[in-house]
C-alpha positions in Angstrom: 8.9 -25.2 43.8 6.3 -28.1 43.1 6.5 -29.8 39.9 3.2 -29.3 38.3 3.5 -30.4 34.5 1.5 -33.5 34.0 2.6 -36.5 32.1 1.1 -36.2 28.5 0.0 -39.0 26.3 2.3 -39.6 23.3 0.9 -39.8 19.9 0.6 -43.2 18.5 -1.0 -44.7 15.4 -4.4 -46.0 15.4 -4.3 -49.9 15.8 -6.5 -50.1 12.6 -3.5 -48.9 10.7 -1.1 -51.6 12.3 -0.9 -55.2 11.0 -2.6 -57.6 13.3 0.8 -59.2 14.0 2.4 -56.1 15.4 -0.2 -54.3 17.3 -0.4 -54.9 21.1 -3.7 -56.4 21.8 -6.4 -54.6 23.7 -6.7 -55.7 27.3 -9.5 -57.8 27.8 -11.8 -59.0 30.5 -9.9 -62.2 30.8 -9.7 -61.8 34.6 -13.4 -62.4 34.6 -13.4 -65.3 32.3 -15.4 -67.4 34.4 -18.1 -64.6 35.1 -20.9 -63.6 32.9 -19.9 -61.2 30.1 -21.8 -58.9 27.9 -22.6 -60.3 24.4 -20.5 -57.5 22.7 -17.5 -58.9 24.4 -18.1 -62.4 22.8 -18.7 -61.0 19.5 -15.4 -59.1 19.6 -13.8 -62.4 20.6 -15.3 -64.3 17.6 -14.1 -61.6 15.2 -10.5 -61.6 16.6 -10.5 -65.4 16.3 -11.3 -65.2 12.5 -8.1 -62.9 12.1 -4.8 -64.6 11.0 -2.8 -65.4 14.1 1.0 -65.3 13.7 3.3 -66.9 16.3 4.1 -64.9 19.1 7.6 -63.6 20.0 8.9 -65.7 22.9 11.7 -65.5 25.5 14.2 -67.1 23.0 13.5 -64.6 20.2 13.5 -61.0 19.8 11.1 -58.5 18.2 11.8 -55.0 16.5 11.3 -53.1 19.6 12.3 -55.9 22.2 13.5 -57.0 24.7 11.6 -55.2 27.5 12.6 -55.3 30.9 9.6 -55.6 33.3 11.0 -54.6 36.8 8.7 -55.5 39.9 9.4 -53.1 42.6 8.5 -53.9 46.3 9.9 -53.7 49.9 11.2 -57.2 50.0 11.9 -59.2 52.9 14.8 -61.3 54.4 15.2 -64.8 53.1 17.0 -66.0 56.1 17.3 -65.2 59.8 20.9 -63.7 59.5 19.4 -61.0 56.8 16.9 -59.7 59.3 19.4 -57.5 60.8 20.5 -55.8 57.5 16.9 -55.7 56.2 15.9 -53.6 59.4 18.9 -51.4 59.1 18.0 -50.6 55.6 14.4 -50.0 56.5 15.0 -47.7 59.5 17.5 -45.6 57.5 14.9 -44.8 54.9 13.4 -41.5 55.7 10.8 -41.7 53.1 9.2 -44.7 55.0 10.0 -44.0 58.8 10.8 -40.2 59.2 12.9 -39.8 62.2 14.2 -36.2 61.5 17.5 -35.0 62.1 18.4 -38.2 64.2 17.6 -40.6 61.5 21.3 -41.7 61.1 21.5 -42.3 64.9 18.0 -43.6 65.8 17.7 -45.7 62.7 20.4 -48.2 63.5 19.6 -48.0 67.2 16.1 -49.1 66.6 17.0 -51.6 64.0 19.5 -53.5 66.5 17.1 -53.5 69.2 14.3 -55.0 67.1 16.3 -57.6 65.3 16.0 -60.4 67.9 12.2 -59.8 68.3 11.6 -59.9 64.4 13.9 -62.9 63.9 11.6 -64.8 66.2 8.7 -63.6 64.2 10.4 -64.8 60.8 11.4 -68.1 62.4 7.7 -68.5 63.3 6.6 -68.3 59.6 9.3 -70.7 58.4 12.6 -68.8 58.7 12.2 -66.1 56.2 9.7 -64.1 53.8 8.1 -65.6 50.8 7.9 -62.5 49.0 10.7 -63.0 46.7 9.3 -66.3 45.8 6.0 -64.9 45.0 7.4 -61.8 43.2 9.7 -63.8 40.9 6.6 -66.2 40.1 4.1 -63.3 39.4 6.5 -61.4 37.1 7.6 -64.5 35.2 4.2 -65.6 34.7 3.1 -62.1 33.6 5.8 -61.9 31.1 4.7 -65.1 29.5 1.2 -63.5 28.8 2.9 -60.2 27.6 5.0 -62.2 25.0 1.8 -63.4 23.6 -0.2 -60.3 23.8 2.4 -57.8 22.8 4.9 -59.3 20.3 5.9 -55.9 19.2 7.7 -55.4 22.7 8.8 -59.0 23.1 10.6 -60.7 24.6 9.5 -59.3 28.1 12.3 -60.0 30.7 11.3 -60.2 34.4 13.4 -58.6 37.1 12.8 -58.0 40.7 14.1 -54.9 42.6 13.6 -54.8 46.5 14.1 -51.6 48.4 15.3 -53.3 51.8 16.4 -57.0 50.9 18.1 -59.0 48.1 17.8 -58.4 45.2 18.2 -54.8 46.1 17.7 -52.1 43.4 21.4 -51.6 42.7 21.8 -55.5 42.1 18.8 -55.3 39.6 20.2 -52.2 38.0 23.6 -53.8 37.3 21.9 -56.9 35.9 19.9 -54.7 33.5 23.2 -53.2 32.3 24.9 -56.7 32.1 22.1 -57.9 30.0 22.5 -55.1 27.3 19.7 -52.6 28.4 22.1 -49.7 28.8 22.1 -49.1 25.1 18.7 -47.6 24.9 16.8 -50.5 25.9 13.4 -50.2 27.4 12.6 -50.9 31.0 9.3 -50.6 32.9 9.5 -49.9 36.6 6.1 -51.8 37.7 5.3 -51.0 41.3 3.8 -53.8 43.3 2.1 -51.5 45.6 -1.1 -50.9 43.9 -1.8 -47.7 45.9 0.9 -44.9 45.6 2.5 -43.5 48.7 5.8 -41.6 48.7 6.9 -43.9 51.6 6.7 -47.1 49.3 6.6 -46.5 45.4 8.2 -43.1 46.0 10.9 -44.5 47.9 11.6 -47.1 45.3 11.7 -44.6 42.7 14.1 -42.4 44.5 16.4 -45.3 44.9 16.0 -46.4 41.3 16.8 -42.8 40.1 19.8 -42.8 42.6 21.3 -45.9 41.2 20.7 -44.7 37.6 22.8 -41.6 38.3 25.6 -43.6 40.1 25.9 -46.5 37.4 25.1 -44.8 34.3 25.8 -41.0 35.0 23.6 -38.2 34.0 24.5 -38.5 30.1 25.2 -42.2 29.9 27.2 -43.4 26.9 25.0 -45.4 24.5 21.8 -43.7 25.5 21.2 -45.6 28.7 18.2 -47.4 29.9 14.9 -45.9 28.8 12.5 -45.9 31.7 8.9 -45.7 32.1 6.7 -46.2 35.3 3.5 -47.9 36.4 3.3 -45.9 39.5 -0.4 -46.9 40.7 -3.4 -49.1 39.8 -5.7 -49.0 42.8 -9.0 -49.7 41.0 -8.0 -51.9 38.0 -10.8 -54.2 37.4 -8.5 -57.4 37.5 -7.1 -56.5 40.9 -10.6 -55.7 42.3 -11.9 -59.2 41.0 -8.9 -61.0 42.4 -9.5 -59.5 45.9 -13.4 -60.1 45.4 -12.9 -63.8 44.5 -10.8 -64.3 47.7 -13.2 -62.8 49.9 -16.0 -64.9 48.3 -14.1 -68.1 48.8 -13.7 -67.1 52.6 -17.3 -66.1 53.0 -18.6 -69.4 51.8 -16.8 -71.2 54.8 -19.4 -69.6 57.2 -22.9 -71.0 57.7 -25.4 -69.5 55.3 -27.6 -68.0 58.0 -24.8 -65.8 59.2 -22.9 -65.2 56.1 -24.4 -61.8 55.3 -23.6 -60.5 58.8 -19.8 -61.4 58.4 -17.9 -58.1 58.9 -15.2 -57.5 56.2 -12.2 -55.7 57.7 -9.9 -54.5 55.1 -6.3 -54.0 56.4 -3.7 -52.0 55.0 -0.1 -50.9 56.3 -0.4 -47.7 58.1 1.6 -44.3 57.7 2.8 -42.0 60.0 0.5 -39.0 60.4 3.2 -36.6 59.2 3.4 -38.3 55.9 -0.4 -38.1 55.7 -0.7 -34.6 56.7 2.0 -33.8 54.0 -0.7 -34.8 51.4 0.3 -38.4 50.7 -2.4 -39.9 48.3 -2.2 -43.4 49.7 -5.2 -43.2 52.2 -7.5 -42.1 49.5 -6.3 -44.8 47.0 -6.5 -47.6 49.5 -10.0 -46.4 50.2 -10.8 -46.3 46.5 -9.7 -50.0 46.2 -12.0 -50.9 49.0 -14.8 -49.1 47.5 -14.5 -50.7 44.2 -14.1 -54.2 45.7 -17.3 -53.7 47.8 -19.0 -52.3 44.7 -18.1 -55.6 42.9 -19.5 -57.5 45.9 -22.7 -55.4 45.6 -22.2 -54.3 49.3 -23.2 -57.7 50.6 -21.6 -57.3 54.1 -20.8 -54.4 56.6 -17.2 -53.5 56.2 -14.6 -51.1 57.6 -11.0 -50.0 56.7 -8.3 -50.3 59.4 -4.4 -50.0 59.3 -1.8 -52.2 60.8 2.0 -52.4 61.5 2.4 -49.1 63.4 6.2 -48.8 64.7 7.3 -46.4 67.4 5.6 -43.8 69.6 4.7 -41.1 66.9 1.0 -40.7 65.7 0.0 -43.2 62.8 -3.1 -43.5 60.7 -5.7 -45.4 62.6 -7.8 -47.2 63.6 -5.3 -49.9 64.2 -6.2 -53.4 62.8 -5.4 -55.2 66.1 -7.5 -52.7 68.3 -10.3 -52.8 65.6 -10.7 -56.6 65.7 -10.8 -56.9 69.5 -13.3 -53.9 69.8 -15.8 -55.7 67.4 -15.3 -59.2 69.0 -16.1 -57.6 72.4 -19.1 -55.7 70.9 -20.5 -59.3 69.8 -19.3 -59.2 66.2 -17.4 -62.5 66.2 -17.4 -63.4 62.6 -14.9 -61.2 60.9 -12.9 -61.6 57.6 -9.4 -59.8 57.4 -8.6 -58.7 54.0 -5.0 -57.5 53.3 -5.9 -54.9 50.6 -2.6 -53.2 50.0 -0.4 -56.3 49.7 0.0 -58.3 46.6 1.5 -61.4 48.3 2.1 -63.0 51.8 4.8 -61.8 54.1 5.3 -61.2 57.7 2.4 -58.6 57.9 0.0 -61.2 56.9 1.6 -64.6 58.1 2.6 -63.4 61.4 0.9 -60.1 62.4 -2.5 -61.0 61.1 -2.5 -64.9 61.3 -0.6 -65.5 64.4 -1.2 -62.2 66.5 -4.4 -60.4 65.5 -6.5 -63.6 64.8 -4.8 -65.6 67.8 -5.8 -62.7 70.2 -9.4 -62.6 68.6 -9.8 -66.3 69.2 -8.8 -66.1 73.0 -11.4 -63.4 73.4 -14.2 -65.6 71.8 -14.0 -64.5 68.2 -13.7 -67.9 66.9 -15.0 -66.7 63.7 -12.4 -64.4 62.8 -10.5 -65.5 59.6 -8.5 -63.9 56.8 -8.9 -63.8 53.1 -6.0 -65.4 51.1 -3.4 -63.2 49.8 -3.1 -62.6 46.0 0.0 -64.8 45.7 -0.3 -67.1 42.6 -3.8 -66.1 41.8 -4.4 -66.7 37.9 -6.9 -63.7 38.0 -4.3 -61.5 39.7 -1.6 -62.5 37.3 -3.9 -61.7 34.3 -4.6 -58.3 36.0 -0.8 -57.6 36.1 -0.5 -58.4 32.4 -3.6 -56.1 31.6 -2.0 -53.3 33.4 1.4 -53.7 31.7 -0.2 -54.1 28.3 -2.1 -50.9 28.6 1.1 -49.4 29.9 3.2 -50.7 27.0 0.8 -49.6 24.3 -0.1 -46.2 25.6 3.1 -44.2 25.1 2.9 -42.7 28.6 5.9 -42.7 30.9 3.8 -42.6 34.1 0.3 -41.6 35.5 -0.8 -38.1 35.4 -0.8 -38.1 39.1 2.9 -38.8 39.5 3.5 -35.3 37.8 2.5 -33.4 40.9 4.0 -33.4 44.2 2.4 -33.7 47.8 1.1 -30.3 49.0 3.5 -30.3 51.7 6.6 -31.8 50.0 9.8 -30.2 50.4 12.1 -32.9 49.1 14.6 -32.0 46.5 15.1 -35.7 45.9 11.6 -36.3 45.2 11.6 -33.2 42.8 14.7 -34.5 41.0 13.3 -38.1 40.7 10.1 -36.9 39.2 11.9 -34.6 36.8 14.1 -37.5 35.7 11.2 -40.0 34.7 9.0 -37.4 33.2 11.9 -36.2 31.2 12.2 -39.7 29.6 9.0 -39.3 27.6 10.7 -38.4 24.3 13.3 -41.4 24.8 10.4 -43.9 25.4 8.8 -42.4 22.2 11.9 -43.2 20.3 12.0 -46.8 21.7 8.4 -47.6 20.7 8.4 -46.2 17.2 
């Protein structure tokens, strides 16, 4: 039976009743600090500047409700060529990401072994490994520095990274949390780095997190256990939209002014098997929402399309495929195109190899010399401020997850999904106790 009870907002005291030194400051438009802002915003900034400012709690000190673990969840990637095989083995064993039916345990290892040499060559072509760990650690660390200043009540904010298929794996992160003392009712936030929710990405990471919680802490852990809440999606956050828009604008100005308005913007996201889409997964609509928000920010200055990349295997996947789309437009005479990786928060093999060395290379061979790619978010200060804004709002909300997480896909029959949702939503009371 589907779980239909939505997450509810927990009661919290009004900010006016809290001392200025303890209230978590309201998320601001800091990600647009170089853009024009309404006069009311500047007035509120002036008012806040007249308040008494107390020193923030830092990583070397602890507040009444701190520390808080901020866990970045993502797919991950092999750091070296020998790690490619184990990475692919875990990836093809995950039925949430690549459903292979009853033969998953047989076909998964077979496919991963056959693909390993090819994928090793691809990683060799981008420097011998994925940069996703480097960027995840940088982004989480910089975000936590901002949170320590904005939210002293929950400081210090400790950055952790949990990858689904590569080191540091979820179980490694969870054991580190326990070693660091969070097993005694410490607060931890599972922060997905997939802005758009899918059962195959964020859902799979949460399933894995729930599994290792049971294995390492048990159903009723001594000391109370880690108190989890989840940031499970943020597809249209203004800071995320601004970061994408800035990178698109930076690439647009590299074209001659007379052709700039005709450059086609191709938003590219990782595809999904149609079996997942037809089950009711919200990913396609949330990706489309991000695209629309970015184009709204750009005042719909250019023609645009959404396409999908990284199809694996012969089964039907969500299309149109990015590679096919680019070649089709080049052959139709649209030789100036910008590829925008709209569902990724940093570079990895899908951007550095698939887009840069396959799709763009093929387009150039067909005469599409104006095909380029917008930079990934990586170390963007705008993006990191957006991460802090998302986290800050979550920390002060008293919510354990979004309302959307409380309802399963229409065609979902996964008992694991049901139990995982029940676990995280039942932590609502525990989170309230932690943030009191």
